[in-house]
C-alpha distance (Angstrom), angle and dihedral (degrees) to the residues before:
residue distance angle dihedral
M1 . . .
S2 3.75 . .
N3 3.80 129.8 .
E4 3.78 115.5 -146.9
S5 3.77 130.6 -165.6
P6 3.82 108.7 -83.8
D7 3.79 115.0 -95.9
V8 3.77 131.3 177.9
S9 3.81 115.8 -118.9
S10 3.80 112.5 -108.7
E11 3.80 90.9 -147.8
P12 3.82 122.6 51.7
V13 3.81 117.6 -111.1
R14 3.80 123.0 -133.8
I15 3.80 112.1 -143.1
E16 3.79 110.1 -133.2
R17 3.80 106.5 -178.8
P18 3.80 143.9 -20.6
A19 3.78 121.0 -85.9
T20 3.77 139.3 167.1
G21 3.79 105.5 -71.7
G22 3.80 99.0 18.1
G23 3.78 145.7 -36.5
V24 3.80 115.8 -44.3
G25 3.79 120.7 -121.0
R26 3.79 139.7 147.1
M27 3.75 127.6 -114.5
A28 3.80 123.5 -136.4
D29 3.82 91.3 -89.7
G30 3.82 91.6 52.7
R31 3.78 95.3 -104.4
V32 3.82 115.3 146.5
I33 3.79 113.2 -118.2
F34 3.80 130.3 -170.1
V35 3.80 109.0 -144.7
R36 3.80 123.6 -161.1
H37 3.82 119.3 -152.2
S38 3.80 91.2 30.8
L39 3.81 135.1 111.3
P40 3.82 131.9 -150.5
G41 3.80 113.1 -82.2
E42 3.78 95.1 22.4
L43 3.77 125.6 127.7
V44 3.78 108.7 -141.5
R45 3.75 142.2 170.2
V46 3.79 109.5 -126.3
E47 3.77 134.8 -148.3
V48 3.81 104.7 -148.2
T49 3.81 109.5 -136.3
E50 3.80 101.9 170.5
T51 3.79 136.8 20.6
T52 3.81 128.0 -167.7
A53 3.79 133.3 173.3
N54 3.81 90.9 -91.1
F55 3.80 108.8 29.2
S56 3.78 147.1 -4.6
R57 3.77 135.3 -126.7
G58 3.76 129.1 -147.5
D59 3.79 151.1 149.0
A60 3.79 127.4 -103.0
V61 3.80 100.7 -119.9
E62 3.80 96.6 169.6
V63 3.80 127.3 29.6
L64 3.81 109.8 -150.5
E65 3.81 96.5 173.1
A66 3.80 114.2 20.2
S67 3.79 127.7 -152.3
P68 3.81 114.3 -118.6
E69 3.81 85.0 -123.6
R70 3.81 93.2 62.7
V71 3.80 114.8 112.6
V72 3.79 135.5 177.9
A73 3.80 108.2 -88.5
P74 3.82 108.7 -111.1
C75 3.81 91.0 -146.7
T76 3.80 118.0 73.8
F77 3.82 91.3 -148.3
A78 3.84 94.7 57.7
Y79 3.80 102.7 96.9
P80 3.84 137.2 108.1
G81 3.78 106.7 -65.2
G82 3.80 91.3 13.3
C83 3.79 132.5 100.7
G84 3.80 114.1 -19.9
G85 3.79 95.3 -157.3
C86 3.81 98.1 95.6
D87 3.80 121.7 43.5
L88 3.79 100.9 -176.3
Q89 3.79 110.4 38.5
H90 3.81 88.0 123.0
A91 3.83 92.7 57.5
S92 3.80 127.4 87.3
P93 3.82 117.2 -119.4
A94 3.81 89.4 -102.0
A95 3.80 91.4 50.9
Q96 3.79 91.4 48.9
E97 3.78 90.9 51.5
S98 3.81 91.4 48.4
W99 3.81 91.0 48.8
K100 3.80 93.4 51.3
S101 3.81 92.7 45.4
A102 3.79 91.4 51.1
L103 3.81 92.8 51.7
V104 3.81 94.7 47.8
S105 3.81 91.4 46.7
E106 3.79 91.7 48.5
H107 3.80 94.0 50.4
L108 3.81 93.2 46.8
K109 3.79 92.4 49.6
R110 3.81 99.7 39.6
I111 3.81 98.7 40.4
A112 3.81 106.2 25.0
G113 3.81 99.4 25.9
I114 3.82 92.0 -125.9
E115 3.79 128.9 134.4
R116 3.77 110.5 -164.3
E117 3.78 134.0 163.6
F118 3.78 116.2 -134.2
A119 3.78 140.6 155.1
I120 3.78 127.1 -127.3
S121 3.82 109.9 -119.5
T122 3.79 113.0 -146.3
P123 3.82 122.8 -164.5
A124 3.77 114.2 -112.8
A125 3.81 93.6 -126.9
S126 3.81 120.7 86.3
A127 3.79 118.8 -89.2
K128 3.80 89.0 -131.2
G129 3.79 109.6 98.2
S130 3.81 92.8 0.6
R131 3.81 97.1 126.4
T132 3.81 114.4 92.2
R133 3.82 97.1 -176.6
L134 3.79 126.2 49.2
R135 3.80 123.8 176.3
C136 3.79 113.3 -157.1
A137 3.77 135.9 -176.6
V138 3.81 119.5 -136.5
N139 3.80 125.4 -131.7
D140 3.81 128.0 -147.2
E141 3.81 90.4 -89.0
G142 3.81 91.5 57.2
Q143 3.82 94.7 -109.6
L144 3.79 123.4 144.2
C145 3.81 111.0 -111.1
L146 3.76 142.6 -179.4
R147 3.79 121.5 -153.1
G148 3.76 130.2 -107.7
A149 3.80 117.4 -109.3
R150 3.81 112.4 -71.8
S151 3.80 91.5 -10.7
H152 3.79 144.1 91.1
D153 3.82 91.9 -125.1
L154 3.81 111.2 130.1
I155 3.80 118.3 -134.0
A156 3.80 110.7 -161.6
L157 3.82 113.3 -137.8
D158 3.77 134.7 -158.9
A159 3.83 91.4 -173.2
C160 3.81 141.1 -1.8
W161 3.81 116.2 -136.0
I162 3.80 94.8 -155.0
A163 3.82 95.8 46.7
D164 3.79 129.9 86.4
E165 3.80 110.6 -80.5
A166 3.81 88.0 -131.7
F167 3.82 87.0 77.7
T168 3.83 91.7 68.5
P169 3.85 96.1 104.0
A170 3.81 91.3 54.8
F171 3.82 91.9 64.1
G172 3.78 90.1 58.5
T173 3.81 94.1 48.0
S174 3.80 124.2 92.7
W175 3.81 112.0 -122.5
E176 3.79 94.5 -179.0
G177 3.80 112.9 167.0
A178 3.82 94.5 24.8
E179 3.79 122.7 116.6
E180 3.78 95.7 -159.9
V181 3.79 139.0 1.1
E182 3.79 123.9 -160.2
L183 3.79 114.6 -162.0
R184 3.80 116.8 -150.9
A185 3.81 130.1 -168.0
I186 3.80 98.6 164.6
G187 3.78 117.0 155.6
G188 3.78 126.5 -17.6
G189 3.79 101.8 -47.6
A190 3.79 128.6 95.9
P191 3.82 114.2 -69.7
F192 3.80 117.8 -112.7
A193 3.79 142.7 179.7
V194 3.80 131.4 -115.5
V195 3.79 105.1 -147.6
K196 3.81 120.6 -158.9
R197 3.80 117.6 -157.7
D198 3.79 130.3 178.5
T199 3.81 110.3 -140.8
H200 3.79 137.3 168.2
R201 3.81 86.2 -94.5
G202 3.80 92.4 54.5
T203 3.79 133.3 -99.6
M204 3.80 113.7 -16.4
F205 3.80 130.1 -169.7
E206 3.80 124.7 -152.7
I207 3.80 130.3 -174.2
C208 3.80 112.2 -136.1
S209 3.77 140.7 168.7
L210 3.80 116.4 -107.7
Y211 3.81 86.5 -95.8
G212 3.81 91.6 59.1
E213 3.80 97.0 -103.7
P214 3.85 114.6 143.1
L215 3.80 116.2 -107.9
E216 3.79 131.3 -164.8
P217 3.83 111.3 -70.2
S218 3.81 87.4 -130.7
T219 3.84 91.5 64.6
Q220 3.81 111.1 135.7
S221 3.77 138.5 174.2
R222 3.79 118.9 -120.5
V223 3.78 119.4 -158.5
E224 3.80 134.1 172.6
V225 3.80 119.0 -139.4
R226 3.80 118.0 -178.3
G227 3.80 91.6 -28.8
H228 3.80 95.9 -45.6
V229 3.81 115.8 112.9
Y230 3.80 116.8 -146.7
S231 3.77 130.8 -166.2
V232 3.80 109.8 -148.5
G233 3.78 117.5 -168.2
P234 3.82 121.1 -144.2
R235 3.81 92.1 -106.5
S236 3.82 96.1 46.4
F237 3.80 126.2 96.8
W238 3.81 120.4 -110.0
Q239 3.79 128.7 171.0
S240 3.80 110.1 -90.7
H241 3.82 100.3 -143.3
R242 3.78 113.2 80.5
A243 3.82 93.0 -133.5
A244 3.80 96.9 42.6
P245 3.83 101.7 89.7
E246 3.81 94.4 55.7
L247 3.80 95.6 41.5
L248 3.80 94.0 47.8
L249 3.80 94.9 42.5
D250 3.81 92.0 51.5
S251 3.81 91.7 52.3
V252 3.81 94.7 43.8
L253 3.80 92.9 51.4
E254 3.80 91.5 47.3
F255 3.79 94.6 46.7
A256 3.81 95.0 43.1
D257 3.81 89.2 56.3
A258 3.80 88.6 -166.6
K259 3.79 120.0 -177.7
P260 3.81 133.4 -158.8
G261 3.79 108.4 -75.1
D262 3.83 95.3 24.2
H263 3.79 125.2 135.9
V264 3.81 114.7 -129.2
T265 3.80 130.9 -179.1
D266 3.80 118.0 -158.7
L267 3.80 109.1 -161.3
Y268 3.82 118.2 -161.1
S269 3.79 85.5 13.6
G270 3.82 100.3 171.7
V271 3.80 113.9 -172.1
G272 3.81 91.9 -16.6
L273 3.81 102.6 -89.3
F274 3.81 89.7 152.2
A275 3.81 101.4 18.6
V276 3.81 96.9 60.6
P277 3.85 96.4 52.9
L278 3.82 90.5 41.4
A279 3.82 89.7 53.5
K280 3.79 89.2 54.1
V281 3.82 90.0 50.1
V282 3.83 96.3 50.9
G283 3.80 91.5 45.0
P284 3.81 129.7 -161.4
G285 3.79 91.4 -44.1
G286 3.78 92.9 57.1
K287 3.77 135.6 61.7
V288 3.80 136.1 -134.2
T289 3.79 120.1 -169.1
A290 3.80 114.4 -164.2
V291 3.81 115.3 -161.0
E292 3.81 118.1 -162.9
S293 3.81 132.9 154.5
S294 3.82 99.4 -157.6
P295 3.82 110.7 92.1
Y296 3.81 89.4 -155.0
A297 3.80 93.5 55.1
V298 3.82 91.2 43.1
R299 3.80 90.3 55.4
D300 3.81 90.5 49.6
A301 3.81 93.0 46.1
R302 3.79 91.6 52.7
Q303 3.79 89.8 50.7
N304 3.80 91.7 47.0
G305 3.79 91.8 49.5
D306 3.79 95.6 45.2
G307 3.80 110.2 146.4
L308 3.83 94.7 19.4
R309 3.80 101.6 112.4
Q310 3.78 90.9 -179.3
L311 3.82 90.2 63.7
K312 3.80 117.6 84.3
V313 3.81 117.2 -176.2
R314 3.81 114.2 -158.2
E315 3.80 124.3 -164.9
W316 3.78 95.3 -141.4
S317 3.77 136.3 129.1
V318 3.79 112.2 -115.9
S319 3.79 99.5 -100.9
P320 3.80 138.0 141.1
R321 3.81 89.4 -93.2
A322 3.81 92.9 51.7
I323 3.80 90.4 49.8
N324 3.79 93.0 48.2
D325 3.80 89.2 51.8
S326 3.80 96.7 46.7
V327 3.83 110.6 29.0
G328 3.78 124.4 71.2
E329 3.78 135.6 179.6
G330 3.78 111.7 -73.6
D331 3.82 94.4 16.5
V332 3.80 127.6 131.4
V333 3.80 117.3 -116.6
V334 3.81 126.0 -161.8
L335 3.81 116.9 -162.8
D336 3.80 123.9 -167.6
P337 3.83 105.0 163.0
P338 3.79 127.0 174.1
R339 3.80 120.5 -95.6
G340 3.81 92.0 -77.2
G341 3.81 91.5 64.2
L342 3.80 126.1 -144.8
A343 3.80 118.8 -7.8
K344 3.80 117.5 -113.9
G345 3.79 112.2 -73.5
V346 3.80 96.5 13.9
A347 3.81 95.9 102.9
D348 3.82 91.3 50.5
V349 3.81 92.6 52.4
I350 3.80 92.1 47.8
V351 3.79 89.5 53.7
R352 3.81 91.8 49.9
R353 3.81 91.4 52.8
S354 3.83 88.3 56.8
P355 3.81 104.3 -143.9
R356 3.78 112.3 -174.4
R357 3.81 95.7 -129.1
L358 3.79 138.5 19.5
V359 3.79 125.5 -160.7
Y360 3.80 111.2 -164.0
V361 3.82 121.4 -165.5
S362 3.81 113.9 -170.1
C363 3.80 138.3 174.8
D364 3.82 93.2 -167.7
A365 3.79 122.2 62.3
A366 3.80 94.7 -162.4
T367 3.81 97.3 53.9
F368 3.81 89.9 40.9
A369 3.81 89.6 55.6
R370 3.82 90.8 47.4
D371 3.82 92.4 52.1
L372 3.80 91.7 41.9
K373 3.80 89.3 57.2
L374 3.82 90.7 54.0
L375 3.79 93.4 47.4
Q376 3.80 91.6 48.2
R377 3.80 89.4 54.4
G378 3.78 86.4 57.5
G379 3.78 92.3 56.5
Y380 3.82 101.6 -92.7
G381 3.78 116.4 134.1
L382 3.80 125.1 -153.5
G383 3.78 112.4 -110.4
E384 3.79 121.7 178.3
L385 3.80 119.8 -7.1
R386 3.80 125.0 -159.3
V387 3.79 125.0 -172.5
F388 3.81 120.5 -163.7
D389 3.79 129.0 -164.1
L390 3.80 96.1 -136.4
F391 3.81 94.8 142.6
P392 3.82 101.9 58.7
M393 3.80 118.4 -167.7
T394 3.82 89.9 24.7
E395 3.80 135.3 83.7
H396 3.83 91.8 -115.9
V397 3.81 127.8 106.1
E398 3.80 139.2 -179.4
I399 3.81 117.0 -121.7
V400 3.79 129.5 -160.4
A401 3.81 119.0 -174.6
F402 3.77 138.5 159.9
L403 3.78 127.7 -143.3
D404 3.79 130.0 -172.4
N405 3.77 136.7 -176.9
G406 3.79 95.9 -131.0
L407 3.80 94.4 -110.1
């Protein structure tokens, strides 16, 4: 791959359809180009930012014919060459929904060979301020920054439209000497920052107020989800959208269809968002095995499941061995992998263990479709599919689906 100096296309580009990374068009020489800040049907002038052997990438720097779905971006940092955090600030809510639907449909058809109708479910609350976690880089002046699209360029911010308004003080604080700052406003407690510093002793993490003042290392977030109270440590994963935990938990419990006495394995279980309620469903006569590789999340999950003898939290990587040791024939399996999806070989081992039902939670439609194809080969059919808009102003979605083997 080669990066060339940016140049503005001499001929306008007509945007044909949405795709991952921008609208698809063709340049005058026939080369495919992915154009950020564009919408289908638009005629735009493009600044080419990257060229490879097979395609180019660029930004729409002038809109010659605008889509009726184009709106003024509510964030002042959402412009060509600006913050790369939000892909679709220039698109109306309807256009964003259409874009997301098109990408999910394309991945399912092209990768998994499935054509399925579905609706995008959007949380009732406003997208503005909906994000409860925000990871920022820090520039030499100590300012919080996000990066430009597909680059290491730092864009200094004085606010983030999509993030919780409680983070406002952090943008006026100097974080000089830090490599990264993650802002957290999870649950009802005071928001705080997790500050990453590289020192001569290695990488160090410090918990601070949003004004940079050190806090107790034991600081945790506490959040209630459908009557279950979770402690979430500063190094543990938690869904970023405020509405995500409830929406995902409701779907997982419905799709798992667990009964008292059942055996359930929750892979990539985090702090126990799904495992704790599932343990209460299966009761003392059942068993839930939560498998998680992060020692921080494992500690939190054990605290969150305190008193539930039927819940066993294992500090394991999700691997064929872990699956062999935790999944039995006729069990229920919940999968919530990171964006990269299931590791090689994991889907095959799950199939061999023959659980009766799989519930797959995914934040990446392409890797979900890839894993779905493997599971289908093993005899598992796709049941209901739900797609949630939990990453507003971006092309990303959250998917929850169940699969069973018909037994």
